[in-house]
Every structure is written in structure tokens, then in C-alpha cells.
N, C-alpha and C positions, 0 to 999 in steps of 0.2 A: 272524181265528181260523179259519175253514174253508182260508185258505186255509195257513196255517200246517200244518194238521193233512194239507191233499194232500202238501209240501212233503216232511212227516217220513213222510207213509205210501210215498212215491215213491223218496225219498233212504236209508233205511237197507236196503231191499231189495238196493236197488246198491252199498251199502256194503259188504252182505255179502258180493257177488258180488266185486267189489274185491279183500277181505280174502280170500274162498279162492282166487282166481285165485294173488294172493299168494302165499298161504301153499303153492300145489301147484310154482307155480315156482321156491321157494329150496327148498324139498323134492328138486326134483329136480338142484340143484345138489351134491346130498349123499351121490345113488347112488354107489356103489365102479365105477372101470372094469372091465368084464366081463374074465374071462382069456382069453386069445389060443385060437385052437379047435385043438382035438388040430391032430397030426401029421396029414396025408395031403388034409384041407381044404381050401377055399379059400379067402384073406383077400383083405378088399377092400384093393389098392393104385390109384394113378391115376398112371400110367406113359406120358409118351407119348416115341417110338422115331419117328426118322429114318433112312432107308437115305444114305449116301451119294452111292452110286450112281446111283440113278434116282428119289430123293427122295420115294418113299414114306412117308407116315405112317402111324403106329401106336398107338391109344391101349390102355394094356393097363389094364382094371377089377380083374380076378382072379386071382390067382397061389397057386400052395401055397406060395411066403415072401414074406416080405416085400422082399425085393429079387433076384427070379430073375433068371435068365441073360434076357439081352437076345433076342427072337428075331431069325432069321435074314431075308433079304432080299439078292437077287442072290448067294447064294453067301456071305457075308460076315454078321457081325453088326451089326444098326442102332446108328445110337447113340443116348444118351439124352439126349434133348432136353429133357423139364421132367421135375419131380418135386417131390410134394408136401411144404412146408417144415413139418421140424420141432420 
């Protein structure tokens, strides 16, 4: 009898914690996608460029637009190597 009581006292709070965590995870899926920032603010991007002449590589993480102009190296525009899949 004592063992059953101890198990119940341990498992009920554990079940409550699992329930609360599960509800919060499901609630996080229902949040709407945030609006894009106003013009002039930097947006998160993940673009990698490489210079075809000297081989320098650049990773761009923030830009004013989602598709910014490529940076220049050796007086030439760099080539886009990797962009995130959409």
C-alpha cells in the first residue's frame, strides 16, 4: 500500500509537468508568422559568396532586403555559393 501511494505521489506531478510542456509546445505551433520588418531595417539572411578571382569567401547574415546585391571583391561581383532553401 505504501509503495502504491509513493508511486502515485511521484507520477502525478510528473504527468502534470509532461502535460504542461506538451501544451506549450503545441501552442507555440499556433503562433502566426511575424510581419516582415519595415523598409530600412536589416533582415536575417544566410548567403555565402565566393570570389572567382582570388577565392575569398564571405557569409552574409544581415541585409536590407532578402535578396541583396552581391558584395564586390577584386573589383568584380562575388558569386553566390550557398543560399538557404525556401
